[in-house]
N, C-alpha and C positions, 0 to 999 in steps of 0.2 A: 356711193350712190346705189350700187346694185348689191345690197345685202340679202342674205338668204338665211332665214331662221327655221329651226325645227322646234316644235312644241310637243313634248311627250304627253302621253295619256295621263301620266301621274300628275303633271302640272295642270293639264286641262281639267281633270277631276277636282283638284284642289281649288282652282278658281271657280268652277261651277258650284261647289259646295259653299263657297263664301258669298256667292252673288246670284242665287236662284231668283230672288225677287226682282233684281235688276234685269235679269234675262227675260222675264215676262214682259217687262217694258220694252226691251230691245226687240222682241218678237212682235209685239203690238205695233211698234213704229215701222218695222219691216213690212208688215201686212199693209199698213197705210201707204207706205212708199210704193209698194207694188201696185196697189189699187189706183194710185195717182198716175200710174203709167211710167214711172221712173225706174224701169227694170226691164231686163230681158230674161225670160225663164223658159227655155226650150223644153220640149218633151224629154223626159228621162229615157235613157237607152238601157234596155235590159239584155244583158248577156246571159244566155241560158245554155244548159248542157244536156244533150239528148240522153246521156247515160246516167245523169244525176238530176232528174227533173225537179226535185224539191229545192235545188240550189240555184242561186242567181247572183250576179254582180251587176250593180246598177251605177251608171254614170249620170250625175246631175250637174250639168253646166249652168251657169247663171251669171248675170250682172245685176248689181243693186246700186242705184244712184242715190240721190239725196245726200245725206251727210256721210254715207258710206263710200260711195264711188269706188267700188271694188268689183272685180270679176273673179271667177274661180270655178272649181269643179270638185264635187265630192265623188269618191269612188268607194262604194260600200257593198260589201258582200253579205249575203244571207245564206248560211249553210245550216239548216235546222238539225241535220244529223250530228252536228258538233256536240249537241247537248248530251248525247249518249256517252261521250267521252269527257264530260264535265268541262267542256270548252264553250265559251259564249257563242251564240249563233251568229252574231254580227261583228264585223271588223271593218274599219274604214280609215281613209286618209282624206284630208281636205287641202287643196292647193289654193292659195290666194294670189291673184295677179294684180299688179299695179295698172290702173286704168290708163295712165298717161303713156306708159312705155310697153305695156303688155308683159313685162318681165314678172315671173313669179317671185314673190318675196318671202313666202312662208309655207311650210308644210306642217300640218297639225294632225296628230292622231285624232280621228274624228268619230269613233264609236261613241265616245262620251258626249261630243258635240251633237251628234245626231239624236241621241237619247234626250239630251237637254232641250233641244229645240222642239222635239216632239212633245215632251212633257209641258214645256212652257206654253205651247200652242193649245194643248188640251185644257190646261187650267185656265188660261185666258178665255177659251171658248166656253168653259163651264160657267165662269162668272158672268160673261156677257149673255148667255142664253138663259141662265137661271135668274139673273138679276140681283144676286146677292152672293155672299161668301160664307153661308152657313147651310148645313144640311143635317137632317136627322140620320140619314144613312147614305153612304156612297158605296155602291157595289162595284167591285173590280173583278172582271173576268179575265183570267190569265195572271200568272204570278212571276213573270220573267223580269228582265232588267227594265224594260219600258214601263211595266206596271209599277215597279218599285220607284222609278224616277218620277212618275206622275204623282204618286202619293207624297213623295218628298217635296214636290213643288206645291202641292196643296198645303202642306205644313208650312213651307216658306212664305206662302201668301196669307198665313194666319187664318186659314179656314177653320170655322168652328164645326166640328163633325161629331155627331153622337156616336156613330159606329161605322167602321169599315167592314164590309162583308166581302170576303175573298173566296173566289170560286176558281177551281182548276181541276182538270180531269185527273191530275195526279195530286192526291190529297196531301202528300208530304211537302210538295212545293207550296201549296196554299198555306199550310201550317207554318212553314218557314217565313213566308212574307207576313203573315198575321203576327208572328212573334216579333219580327223587325218593326212593324208598325207600333206594336205595344211597347216594346223595350226601348227603341231608339227615338220614336216620335211622340210617345205618350198618349196615343189615341187608343180607344177601345177597338179591338179588331178580332174577328172570328172567321173560321172556315165554314163555308156553307157548301152543302153537297148537291143542291139542285138549283137551277136558275129561277124558277117561279118563286121559290121562297126568298131567294136573295134579292130578286127584283121588287118584291112586294114592299111598298113603303119607302123605296129608295128615291131620293131626290135626283141623284146623278148615277148613271150607269156608265162605267168605263169598259170598253171592249178592247183588250190588248192581248190578242192571241196571234197564232200563226195559221189560223183557219184558211184553207184554200177556197172554200165555198160556204154558202149560208147554212147555218144550223139553227138559227133563231127564226122559226117560221110560223109559230102559232099566232093566229090573229089575236090582237089585244095583248101581246107579250109586254108591251110598254104602255104605261098609263098616261092619260092627258097631263101635260105640263112636265112630265119627266124629261130630263136632259140626258141624252144618250151620246156619249163621246165615241164615235165610230172610228177609233184609231187604227185598228187593224183592217178596216175597210170592207171585209168580205164576210162578216158574221151574220148579216141581216138579210132576210129574203127581200126581193124587190117589192112584194106586196106590202110588207111592213114599211118600207121606204115610202111607197106611194100613199100610205095612210097617215104619214107623219109630216111635220113641218121641217123642211130640210135647208140647212145652211152648210156651205162648203168653203174651202179656202180659195179655190180657183175652179171655175166651172169646167173649163176645157181639160184641165189636168185631172180633175177628180173623176170625170166621166170617161174613163178609159181603163184598160187592163182588167176588165170584168170585176170592177169594184161593185159593191151593192148598188150605188146610184147608177153606175153604168148598166147593170142588168135591168134596172128600172127603166132607163132610157130605151134599151133594146126592146123591152116588153111593150112600151107605149108608143115608141117612135117619136117622142118629143122630150123636152126638158122643162115642161111647165111645172113640174113638182118641185123644182129648185126655187126657193124663196129669195136667195141672194148669197153673198159671200160674207165672211166674218167681218171684213173691213166695213161693209155697209151696216152691219149691226152695231159696230163700234161707233160709227158716225151717226147713228140714229135714223138710218134710211130704210130700215126693215122693221116692220111691226111683227112682234112675236105672237104666235097663236097659242092661247092658253087651253084650247079645247083638244089639242093633239100633242103627242110626244114631239119633242124638239131634238132632231138628230144633227150633230155636227160631224161632218166627214172631211177631215183634213188629209189631202193626198200627200202632203209633205213637200214643200217647195224648196228648190235649191237656194232661193234668195234668203231663206231663214238660216240655212247653214252658213251663208256668207256673213249675215249679220251677227250671229252668235260667234262664229269663228273669228271675225274681226275684233269683236269685243275681247275674246279670250287672248288673242295675240297681243292686243294693246296692253292688257293687264299683265301679261307675261313679260313684255318688254319693260314696262314700268317697274316691275318687281325683280328684274334681272333673272328671270327663270327660262329664258330662251337659250337654245344652243345655236350660236352663230356658226355657219359653215363658210369659213374664209376660202375664197377662190373657187366657189361653187360654179361660177360662170367662167369658162376658159377665156372668152373674149368679150370685152365690154366696149370696145371701140371698133368702128368700121375699119376694115383692112386698108392700109395705105395712108392712114392719118397719123 
């Protein structure tokens, strides 16, 4: 009854590679379940370090009802200085808890899961806000793991893309990602050295950086109808946010921690610039403005980790790729019985 499984990052990555399109559907259904009120998604808790201010570890507890009926917590670290030693910035684990008993039943390496749910959310948002799955140009700012995953999810969803424009302050990183897009995914891709040129003519702009504060501040930086995926959340000035059509994943979660939308709220004292959440766009409850840029700012909800993690755990069990830990719980009956 009280089994406990471990799913390695190698297994999680293999399952994700085999099922990216299915995961977009999983994320879509998780958003709709959350919007329907069948979830509990408390605020994330940020553990910070005074002597290492760029680093943090975040706890994301959540419960997702509906067909999932699972609770859990993701514990994810972000140590940007790791990159200097050729070590990925993020590492994470995800614990899944049985809703009936509260017992944890699985532990999954979750950096892959976190990247996948972020990428699935981004590509879902792009399709919903653009209204199609083809683009003359998709510009990607940042060339790390998240950027790569997002492009791979675009490919998995069979997007027709004339060109990927890759921008990074380190040219060699941009060249590596462009080469991956050309050689592994079969798209045209090039490195661009400045944002205005890369943004010009782009149908979709993906912001996937580690920027701590806004650097895209020029009025008119985005064109009317352009879809901006504000994945890293802090790249855009509040004035640009206020002049755009804004969709988030969850209003209360997104307008916190000095994200670009949060800065806009602080500047205006209200949230009137938010048009709605992505689930409302999916349900046809939000009309999209063709005269302004369309910005999607997903804070990253714990319920998405639960949905994607549950899917991966189920697939791993079905394919015999979990590592069962016998006797993990020392006692499974009440004392005296």
